[in-house]
C-alpha positions as CSV (number, residue, x, y, z in Angstrom):
1,X,-9.1,58.1,78.6
2,X,-11.5,57.2,75.8
3,X,-13.2,53.9,75.1
4,X,-10.4,52.6,72.9
5,X,-7.8,53.3,75.6
6,X,-10.1,51.7,78.2
7,X,-10.4,48.6,75.9
8,X,-6.6,48.4,75.5
9,X,-6.1,48.7,79.3
10,X,-8.7,45.9,79.9
11,X,-6.9,43.8,77.2
12,X,-3.6,44.2,78.9
13,X,-4.8,43.6,82.5
14,X,-7.1,40.7,81.7
15,X,-4.8,38.9,79.2
16,X,-7.4,39.3,76.3
17,X,-7.1,40.3,72.7
18,X,-8.0,43.9,72.0
19,X,-11.0,42.8,70.0
20,X,-12.3,40.7,72.9
21,X,-11.7,43.5,75.3
22,X,-13.5,46.0,73.1
23,X,-16.5,43.6,72.9
24,X,-16.5,43.1,76.7
25,X,-16.3,46.9,77.4
26,X,-19.1,47.6,74.9
27,X,-21.3,44.8,76.3
28,X,-20.9,46.2,79.8
29,X,-21.7,49.7,78.7
30,X,-24.7,48.6,76.7
31,X,-26.0,46.5,79.7
32,X,-25.7,49.6,82.0
33,X,-27.4,51.9,79.5
34,X,-30.2,49.4,78.9
35,X,-30.9,48.9,82.6
36,X,-30.9,52.6,83.4
37,X,-33.1,53.3,80.3
38,X,-35.8,50.9,81.7
39,X,-35.7,52.5,85.1
40,X,-33.4,50.0,86.9
41,X,-30.6,51.1,89.1
42,X,-27.1,49.6,88.5
43,X,-24.8,49.4,91.5
44,X,-21.2,48.5,91.1
45,X,-19.7,48.0,94.6
46,X,-16.7,50.3,95.2
47,X,-17.4,52.3,92.0
48,X,-20.9,53.8,92.2
49,X,-24.5,53.7,91.2
50,X,-26.1,54.6,87.9
51,X,-29.8,55.5,87.9
52,X,-32.5,57.3,85.9
53,X,-33.7,60.6,87.4
54,X,-36.7,62.7,86.7
55,X,-36.2,66.3,85.9
56,X,-39.4,68.3,86.3
57,X,-40.7,70.9,83.9
58,X,-39.5,74.4,84.5
59,X,-39.4,77.9,83.1
60,X,-36.3,79.1,81.2
61,X,-35.2,82.0,79.0
62,X,-34.1,82.1,75.4
63,X,-30.6,83.7,75.8
64,X,-30.9,85.4,72.4
65,X,-34.3,87.1,72.8
66,X,-34.8,87.0,76.6
67,X,-38.2,85.4,76.0
68,X,-39.6,83.1,78.7
69,X,-40.0,79.5,77.5
70,X,-41.3,76.3,79.0
71,X,-38.7,73.5,79.3
72,X,-40.5,70.1,79.3
73,X,-40.0,67.4,82.0
74,X,-37.5,64.8,81.0
75,X,-35.6,61.7,82.3
76,X,-31.8,62.0,82.7
77,X,-29.0,59.6,83.6
78,X,-27.5,60.1,87.0
79,X,-24.4,58.7,88.7
80,X,-23.5,58.7,92.4
81,X,-19.9,57.7,93.1
82,X,-19.2,55.2,95.9
83,X,-17.1,56.3,98.9
84,X,-14.1,54.2,97.7
85,X,-14.3,55.9,94.3
86,X,-14.4,59.4,95.9
87,X,-11.4,58.6,98.0
88,X,-9.4,57.3,95.0
89,X,-10.2,60.5,93.1
90,X,-9.2,62.6,96.1
91,X,-5.9,60.7,96.4
92,X,-6.6,59.4,99.9
């Protein structure tokens, strides 16, 4: 499912126009991204938790030359699914 399909599903389920649903979906995604980017944790009960995680610097290898390189520390987005979401995916 892509964003357009999600927007269509939201429009159908919530009795909204497709344009309104697209705006609602985009607004929700933007709000989650903005919060995580600033270091906040976003918890959606029954779905999961979005958070920013720190990835420490490490050593790696250039696959073409085999040369050792330093990979800088970075911040990445993380998601931890809720128990209900895990059960739904597992078909329980």
